[in-house]
C-alpha positions as CSV (number, residue, x, y, z in Angstrom):
1,M,138.6,147.1,87.3
2,H,140.7,144.0,86.6
3,T,143.5,143.3,89.0
4,L,146.0,140.5,89.4
5,H,147.1,138.8,92.6
6,P,150.0,141.0,94.0
7,K,152.5,138.2,93.6
8,L,151.5,137.7,90.0
9,A,151.3,141.4,89.2
10,R,154.9,141.9,90.3
11,R,156.1,139.6,87.6
12,R,156.2,142.5,85.1
13,Y,158.5,140.9,82.5
14,A,157.8,137.2,82.9
15,P,154.6,135.4,82.0
16,I,152.4,133.8,84.6
17,R,153.2,130.1,84.7
18,V,150.3,127.7,84.7
19,L,150.5,124.0,84.9
20,V,147.5,122.0,83.6
21,A,147.7,118.4,84.9
22,G,145.6,116.3,82.6
23,A,144.5,116.9,79.0
24,G,141.3,114.9,78.8
25,G,137.7,116.2,79.1
26,N,138.3,119.0,81.6
27,G,142.0,119.6,80.8
28,S,141.6,120.0,77.1
29,K,138.7,122.6,77.6
30,V,140.7,124.4,80.3
31,A,143.8,124.7,78.1
32,I,141.7,126.2,75.3
33,G,140.1,128.6,77.7
34,L,143.5,129.6,79.1
35,R,144.6,130.7,75.6
36,H,141.7,133.1,75.5
37,L,142.5,134.3,79.1
38,S,146.1,134.9,78.0
39,A,145.0,137.0,75.1
40,A,142.7,139.0,77.5
41,L,145.6,139.6,80.0
42,E,147.8,140.9,77.2
43,A,145.1,143.2,75.9
44,L,144.3,144.6,79.4
45,H,147.8,144.7,81.0
46,G,150.3,144.7,78.1
47,P,152.4,142.1,76.4
48,H,154.3,141.0,79.5
49,H,151.2,139.9,81.3
50,R,150.4,136.7,79.4
51,L,150.3,133.1,80.4
52,H,152.9,130.4,79.7
53,V,151.2,127.0,80.1
54,T,152.7,123.5,80.5
55,I,150.2,120.7,79.8
56,A,151.0,117.4,81.4
57,D,149.4,114.1,80.5
58,G,150.8,110.6,80.0
59,D,147.8,109.2,78.1
60,T,147.3,108.6,74.4
61,I,144.2,109.6,72.5
62,E,141.8,106.7,72.1
63,H,138.6,106.5,70.1
64,H,136.3,107.0,73.1
65,N,138.2,110.3,73.9
66,L,136.8,111.9,70.7
67,V,133.3,112.2,72.3
68,R,134.0,115.0,74.8
69,Q,137.6,115.9,74.5
70,A,139.2,118.4,72.2
71,F,140.7,115.8,69.8
72,Y,140.0,114.6,66.3
73,P,140.2,111.1,64.6
74,S,143.6,112.1,63.1
75,D,145.0,112.5,66.6
76,L,144.3,108.8,67.6
77,G,147.4,107.1,69.2
78,Q,149.2,110.3,69.9
79,N,149.9,111.8,73.3
80,K,147.2,114.1,74.6
81,A,149.5,116.8,76.1
82,T,151.6,117.0,73.0
83,V,148.7,117.2,70.5
84,L,146.9,119.9,72.6
85,A,150.0,122.1,73.2
86,N,151.0,121.8,69.5
87,R,147.5,122.7,68.3
88,I,147.3,125.8,70.6
89,N,150.8,126.9,69.7
90,L,150.2,126.5,65.9
91,S,146.9,128.3,66.0
92,S,147.8,131.1,68.4
93,G,151.6,131.7,68.1
94,T,152.2,130.7,71.7
95,T,155.2,128.6,72.9
96,W,153.4,126.5,75.5
97,D,155.0,123.2,76.6
98,A,153.9,119.6,76.8
99,L,155.0,117.1,79.4
100,P,154.0,113.8,77.7
101,R,154.0,111.7,80.8
102,H,152.2,111.5,84.1
103,L,153.1,114.3,86.5
104,T,155.2,113.7,89.6
105,S,155.4,115.9,92.7
106,E,159.0,116.6,91.7
107,D,157.8,117.9,88.3
108,V,155.5,120.4,90.1
109,V,158.5,121.7,92.1
110,R,160.8,121.8,89.1
111,L,158.4,123.6,86.9
112,R,157.7,126.3,89.6
113,P,154.2,127.2,88.3
114,D,152.3,130.1,89.7
115,I,149.0,128.3,89.3
116,V,148.3,124.5,89.1
117,I,145.1,123.3,87.6
118,A,144.4,119.6,88.3
119,C,142.2,118.0,85.7
120,V,142.8,114.4,86.7
121,D,140.4,111.6,87.4
122,N,141.9,109.7,90.3
123,R,142.9,110.3,93.9
124,Q,146.5,109.2,93.5
125,A,147.2,111.7,90.7
126,R,145.6,114.4,92.9
127,R,147.7,113.4,95.8
128,V,150.9,113.7,93.7
129,I,149.9,117.1,92.4
130,H,149.0,118.5,95.8
131,E,152.2,117.2,97.4
132,G,154.2,119.0,94.8
133,A,152.2,122.2,95.1
134,D,152.4,122.2,98.9
135,S,156.2,122.1,98.8
136,P,157.7,125.4,99.9
137,R,160.1,125.1,96.9
138,S,157.2,125.0,94.3
139,G,156.3,128.7,94.3
140,V,152.6,127.8,93.7
141,T,150.2,130.7,94.4
142,Y,146.9,128.9,93.6
143,T,145.7,125.4,93.0
144,L,142.5,124.7,91.2
145,D,141.2,121.1,91.3
146,L,138.5,120.2,88.8
147,G,137.1,116.8,88.9
148,N,134.0,114.9,87.9
149,T,132.3,111.5,87.9
150,A,129.5,110.3,85.6
151,T,127.0,112.1,87.9
152,S,128.7,114.9,89.8
153,G,131.5,117.4,89.6
154,Q,133.7,119.6,91.8
155,V,135.8,122.7,91.6
156,I,138.1,123.5,94.6
157,L,140.2,126.7,94.6
158,G,143.0,126.7,97.2
159,V,146.3,128.1,98.3
160,P,149.1,125.6,99.1
């Protein structure tokens, strides 16, 4: 049986809000996976149990990003979050948002996501994300921190 966290299940007529911080190697793959998860939630629990995702990233797509990120040569020079959100929206009929700049802790509070997924590659960005998620005004239920180096990786699931 599939169940949702009680706080998320009570939101019967509003989508579950997810904030993906970082649209690079991990973030671009996570965002694509979230589109499939959203479709599964709708199929299992009805049209009101879907995801609304905001993708935040201040970086532009460079040639070396084409190796392991979900981008193509025609995307070079464009903002990662904007390209990714637009691509998912066009292909799936979603209305996800892009925040084409580096995330601040105030953004996390303002966006009031239910779930924050950190896909960033530096400690300062992680600190900013977790400061926002830890604020009592943020409304965050879960944080998922995905990180990797050239030789290792981590996944940390937490509650603010």
